[in-house]
C-alpha positions, 0 to 999 in steps of 0.5 A, spaced: 454 468 528 449 469 534 442 466 533 439 472 535 442 476 529 440 471 524 433 470 527 431 477 528 429 475 535 432 481 539 426 483 543 424 491 544 430 495 542 428 500 547 430 495 552 437 494 549 438 500 545 446 499 545 447 492 545 451 490 538 452 483 536 458 479 535 460 477 528 463 471 529 463 466 534 470 466 537 476 470 537 481 470 530 488 470 530 492 468 524 496 461 524 503 464 524 501 468 530 498 463 534 504 458 533 508 464 536 503 465 542 503 458 543 511 458 544 514 459 551 516 466 552 523 464 554 524 459 548 521 465 544 526 469 546 532 465 545 529 463 538 529 471 537 536 472 539 538 466 534 534 469 528 537 476 529 544 473 530 543 469 523 540 476 520 546 480 522 551 474 520 549 474 513 549 481 513 556 482 515 558 477 510 555 481 505 556 488 506 556 493 512 551 497 509 546 491 510 548 491 518 546 498 518 539 497 514 538 491 519 539 495 525 535 501 523 529 496 521 530 493 528 530 499 532 523 501 528 520 495 530 522 496 537 519 503 536 512 500 533 512 496 539 512 502 544 507 505 539 502 499 540 503 499 548 502 507 548 495 506 544 493 500 547 494 504 554 489 509 553 482 508 555 476 505 551 471 509 553 464 507 556 461 500 555 456 502 549 463 504 545 466 498 547 460 494 544 460 497 537 468 497 537 467 489 538 462 488 533 467 492 528 473 488 530 469 481 529 466 483 522 473 485 520 477 479 522 472 475 520 472 478 513 480 478 513 480 470 515 476 468 509 479 473 504 486 471 506 484 464 506 482 464 499 488 468 497 493 463 500 490 457 497 491 461 490 498 463 492 500 456 493 497 454 486 500 459 483 507 458 486 506 451 483 505 454 476 511 458 477 515 452 479 513 448 473 515 454 468 522 456 471 523 448 471 522 448 463 525 455 461 532 457 459 537 460 464 541 466 463 548 466 461 550 469 468 546 463 471 550 458 467 557 461 468 555 461 476 553 454 475 545 455 477 541 450 474 534 450 472 532 447 479 535 452 483 533 458 479 526 455 480 526 454 488 529 461 489 524 464 485 518 460 488 521 461 495 522 469 494 514 469 491 512 465 497 516 470 502 513 476 499 506 473 499 507 472 506 510 479 508 504 482 504 499 478 508 502 480 515 502 487 513 495 487 511 493 484 518 498 489 521 494 495 518 487 492 520 489 490 527 491 496 529 485 500 526 480 496 529 483 497 536 485 504 535 478 507 533 474 506 540 480 509 543 480 515 539 472 516 540 474 516 547 479 521 547 475 526 543 470 526 549 476 530 552 480 533 547 481 534 539 489 534 540 489 528 544 484 524 539 489 526 533 495 524 537 492 517 538 490 516 531 496 518 528 501 514 533 496 508 531 497 509 524 505 510 525 505 503 528 502 500 522 506 505 517 513 503 521 511 495 520 509 495 513 515 499 511 520 496 515 518 489 513 518 491 506 526 493 507 528 487 511 525 482 507 528 484 501 535 485 505 534 478 508 533 475 501 539 479 498 544 477 504 541 470 504 542 469 496 549 472 497 552 468 502 549 461 499 551 462 492 558 465 494 557 471 490 563 475 487 567 468 488 571 465 483 566 461 478 560 464 481 555 469 480 556 477 480 553 481 485 550 486 479 546 480 477 544 478 484 538 483 484 534 479 478 533 473 483 529 478 487 523 479 482 519 473 485 519 477 492 515 483 488 511 478 484 508 475 491 507 481 494 503 484 488 499 478 487 496 478 495 496 486 494 492 485 488 486 481 491 486 484 497 485 491 494 480 488 490 476 484 495 477 490 500 475 495 495 469 492 493 467 491 500 468 498 503 465 501 497 459 497 496 457 497 504 458 505 504 454 506 497 448 501 500 448 504 507 448 512 504 443 510 499 438 508 503 440 511 510 441 518 508 438 519 501 431 515 502 430 515 510 433 522 511 437 519 517 444 521 519 450 517 517 452 512 522 446 512 525 445 506 529 438 504 526 441 503 519 443 495 518 448 497 514 452 501 518 457 496 521 458 493 514 460 500 512 465 501 518 468 494 517 469 496 510 474 502 512 478 497 516 478 491 511 479 496 505 483 502 507 487 499 512 488 492 511 488 492 503 492 499 503 498 496 508 499 490 503 498 495 497 504 500 499 508 494 502 508 491 494 509 498 491 515 499 496 518 492 495 517 492 487 520 499 487 526 497 491 528 491 487 527 495 480 532 500 483 537 495 485 536 492 478 538 498 474 543 500 479 547 493 478 546 494 471 549 501 470 555 499 475 556 493 471 556 498 464 560 503 467 565 498 470 565 501 477 569 497 482 565 496 488 557 496 485 554 495 492 553 502 494 549 503 487 545 496 488 543 497 496 542 505 495 534 504 495 535 500 502 538 505 505 534 510 503 528 507 506 532 505 512 532 513 513 525 513 511 523 510 518 528 514 522 525 521 519 518 519 519 518 517 526 521 524 528 515 526 524 510 522 528 513 524 535 513 531 533 505 531 533 504 531 541 498 532 545 496 537 550 500 537 557 493 537 561 488 533 557 483 534 562 483 542 560 479 543 554 483 547 549 481 550 543 480 546 537 486 546 532 486 545 525 488 537 524 491 538 517 495 544 519 498 539 525 499 534 520 502 538 515 507 541 520 509 534 521 510 532 514 514 539 513 519 536 518 519 530 515 521 533 508 527 537 511 530 531 514 529 527 508 533 532 504 539 532 509 539 524 509 538 523 502 544 528 501 548 524 506 546 517 503 548 519 496 555 522 498 556 515 502 554 510 497 554 513 490 561 517 490 565 513 485 572 516 483 570 515 475 566 521 476 567 524 483 561 529 482 556 524 480 553 524 487 551 531 487 547 530 480 544 524 484 543 528 490 539 533 485 535 527 482 533 525 489 531 533 491 527 533 484 523 526 487 522 530 494 519 536 491 515 532 486 512 528 493 511 535 496 507 538 490 503 532 489 501 532 496 499 540 495 495 538 489 491 533 492 490 537 498 488 543 494 483 539 490 480 535 496 480 539 502 474 543 504 478 549 505 479 550 498 475 553 492 474 546 488 471 543 494 467 549 496 465 550 488 462 542 488 458 543 494 455 549 491 453 545 485 449 540 490 444 546 492 441 545 485 440 538 485 444 531 483 445 532 476 449 538 477 453 535 483 455 529 478 457 534 472 461 538 477 464 532 480 466 529 474 469 535 471 473 537 477 476 530 477 478 530 470 481 537 471 485 535 477 489 530 472 492 536 469 497 538 474 500 531 476 501 529 469 505 536 468 509 535 474 511 528 473 513 529 466 518 535 468 520 530 474 522 524 469 525 529 464 529 533 469 531 526 473 533 523 466 537 529 464 541 530 471 543 522 471 545 523 464 550 529 465 553 525 472 559 523 468 558 516 468 559 513 462 560 506 459 566 502 455 564 506 449 563 513 452 556 513 452 552 516 458 549 511 462 546 514 468 539 517 465 535 511 468 538 510 474 537 518 475 530 517 475 530 511 479 534 516 484 528 521 483 523 515 485 527 513 491 526 521 493 519 521 492 518 515 497 523 517 502 517 520 506 513 514 505 512 512 512 509 518 514 505 519 508 502 512 510 501 514 517 497 520 514 493 515 510 492 510 516 489 516 520 483 517 515 480 510 516 481 510 524 478 517 524 472 515 520 471 509 525 471 513 531 466 518 528 461 512 527 462 509 534 461 516 537 454 517 532 452 510 534 453 510 541 449 517 541 455 521 545 454 529 546 454 533 539 460 536 542 464 530 541 461 528 534 464 535 532 471 533 534 470 526 530 467 530 524 473 535 524 478 529 524 474 525 519 474 531 514 481 531 515 482 524 514 478 524 507 483 529 505 489 525 508 487 518 504 486 522 498 493 525 499 496 518 499 492 516 493 495 522 489 502 520 492 502 513 490 499 515 483 505 519 482 510 514 485 507 509 480 508 514 474 515 515 476 516 507 477 513 505 471 519 508 467 523 504 472 519 497 471 519 498 464 527 498 464 528 493 469 523 488 465 527 489 459 533 488 462 531 481 465 528 479 458 534 481 455 538 476 459 533 470 458 532 472 451 540 473 449 539 479 445 538 486 447 533 491 447 535 498 445 529 502 443 522 501 442 519 504 436 511 506 437 510 506 429 511 498 429 504 495 429 506 490 434 508 495 439 502 500 438 497 494 439 501 492 445 500 499 448 493 499 446 492 492 449 495 495 456 491 501 456 485 497 454 485 493 460 485 498 465 478 500 462 475 493 462 478 492 469 475 498 472 468 497 469 468 490 472 470 493 479 465 498 479 460 494 476 461 489 482 460 495 487 454 497 484 451 490 484 453 489 491 450 496 493 444 494 490 443 488 494 445 492 500 440 497 498 434 492 497 436 488 504 436 495 508 429 497 505 426 490 507 428 491 514 425 498 514 419 495 511 418 489 515 421 492 522 418 499 522 420 500 529 427 501 527 426 508 526 423 509 533 428 505 536 423 500 538 426 494 534 434 493 533 436 492 525 440 486 523 447 488 522 450 481 521 445 480 515 448 486 511 455 484 513 454 477 510 452 480 504 457 485 503 463 480 505 460 474 500 459 479 494 466 482 495 470 475 495 466 473 489 466 479 485 474 480 486 476 474 482 474 476 475 478 483 475 483 480 478 484 474 473 484 479 468 490 482 470 494 476 471 491 472 465 491 478 460 499 479 459 500 471 459 494 471 453 498 477 449 504 473 450 501 467 447 498 470 442 504 474 440 508 467 440 503 464 435 503 470 430 511 470 431 511 462 429 506 464 423 509 470 420 517 469 422 517 475 426 521 476 433 518 482 436 513 479 440 517 480 446 516 488 445 509 487 445 509 483 451 513 488 455 509 494 453 503 491 455 505 489 461 508 496 463 502 500 461 498 495 465 502 495 471 502 503 471 494 503 470 492 497 475 497 500 480 494 507 479 487 504 479 488 500 486 490 507 489 
């Protein structure tokens, strides 16, 4: 950090009113990108061709379906490159905007380097723990019959875990990389046209969304194809293809591990900086939001990138990867029970759905166009209406592609009409997603009654505002719960009545029906993530416009985009929580299937009246309250540090309020960065250690009382905690 920033010797503020310090001494690029950048272009091109050839080779050896998946993912990556060039070709505006943007970029990349450096060390340590656990755990009958020993199983799991962690980290970096470069371009475009600013923000978010979803799909597909070819699946004396998805669970765990700490660290950072900046700036000093006199404003803008972009990218990557793998496990299990001759369609169905997601979301992104003549001032349109049109196009295409996918992959001669039922399950999921977006928009958009009522309550003081806000938040949970309950029951019934039965004639399609509904809800995930990334980019753009003291007309445009961005961010949270509720049902069943394989005994029912099961559910529910309490407490403590620091600067440097002295922005950034990294460890460790502690305690009780139901306690605790922690992160 610059010596001037640390010492405060900046000279008269009026002499340099728009000069902002660097938050780091040199440019930062992750190691993996530096390695690729150091390779000769021709050599890199040859390596890329060889890599693509190897990918398509193993895909062709596995299934033609994977060739289709790889082709779509590669096209989406090329499309994201085009979006990147298109966004970066836009001008950055006047020098004062560029200086602010550089300060935000410096702080975000510096925090990313420190945070992910810590996470990578923890991931390597956990990989060693996983390796030792798998070396001493028992193998499943399927692994024994296929000749996979403990060492091979351990290496496969650790490799999948590290790959998932690496891809999750890259997804987070991609989200932050584009946001810190697009914000200033949106600010510059707002000087000309609101529609142009909207288009830049959407396309920047679309780049990140396509990369995140594409990486989640291609990572699982490459692992699946590699294991299929390497292990000789479906050959004599080898593993069956229906058991192969169980080897992919390490990938989802690696992604979850990184996403947990990224969301914790980034979330604590952004909320602490936001609360601290607003409490002193807007409440105590009465200055506007993002005012350049507030020392915490740069830390606040950095938080939008590390919390809402980097952490959100890693988190959505984790959720998509985990839900793909769980659906693949359930599809393989159902195909095995029904004795389906070619089960590959049921197993690879989630990959195809998300491949089509990339296609239809790209259409939705490109449907948002700028004005033909950017130099002409056009009337300001409602940005939410424009985004909603793009989402409606995506929804219509999702219905068509989902029906095509079910007919292509889920048709079987044993039940010729089953694919129609599963297509209806997908329609249930798509409708659920649309309803969730509408519900969230209703409760968070300033045009609707709930937000207007909440704003009216503010006129009578802070107390009534808090009461009304808490009441509105509690009320908003009712409709989503009803919608999710209807969706689960409907999808399960459609799956049960699909005509697929096991050897004894019992219907077996219910669980897979809920899996298909979950895939339906996630079939527009890329476009929803685009709208989510739009939010922090628009927020940063507004901050840059305010700090660079642009005309009021420009600020009005960015304020409108920022208001819509708050709604789209909330929409994504609602969308993610809804998909998590559906996915928790899948994860519960998939986890029981895997435990059954290792325990050599089946779990056919979980009775809540059993004390162990009831206690497991209580423990799983309790963890989220403790988790939330620790995370909120961390935000409060860090915000207090920011408040004290800003107060100190206002007292010691009275010229700040008159623009005669320059605030020490770097000090607030350093406070929030160090505190967020320190505070994320305790709640993160709780989420990881608690299931292990519950399982260990259950095992001790089992040895003492000769009871064998501790497995159910662990399953219930894990399932409940997975759902609630995921919901809290979003």
